[in-house]
N, C-alpha and C positions, 0 to 999 in steps of 0.2 A: 548638539553632539549629539554625538552617534552611540547605541548602545551595544554599536557588535564587538567582541574580547577579545574572537581570534584573531590566534595565532599572533597577541604580544606577550611580552615575555612577563610573567606576574612574578617581583620577588616577595620578602622579607623583610620588617628591620636585621640591624646583624646586634643590631638590643635586642632581635627578644628570644626566648628562652630555647634552652633544645625542645624540652618536655613540645614542644610546638603547638601551644594550649593559651585561647586566649592571645590571639594575637591576625591582624589583615595581614594586605602582600597588598601592592599596589602593583600599575601598568603601568607606564609614562608616553602614551599620546602624543601625535599630532599637537589634539586641541586640549586635549583632557587627561589627566589622572585618574585612571581607572581601579575604585578600589570591592576590596572581595575582604569576605571571611573565612582563613581560611582555615578552618574545621566542615570546614563548609562548602567548598567551590561551585555549587548545583544552585546555589545561591541566583540570585539578581546580584549583580555591580552596582556598584553606585557613578559617576562619573562626576566630579568641579576643574573646571576652567582651568589651568598651569596656577595661572595668578591667584585666580583664590587659595588651588595651592601649594602658593608659596607663603601667602603669607596666615595661612594656620601651620605651614612647617617649621617657619619664626620664630611667631607663637610657643610654641609648643618649647621649641628651643628653648625656650627663655625664662621656661613655668622653672 
């Protein structure tokens, strides 16, 4: 998976608070979903495969 996040469209969950704290942002690329800390976007993001992200999101939705 590529670690180059240049040009990706980052977004926060619609469930994020308006104060902008304690949140992550994601960017969906062809091969991966990139995740970063919204409070410090200068820190490196990490990437997971799209299938793994889908399983994670499904698990969280069921909690």
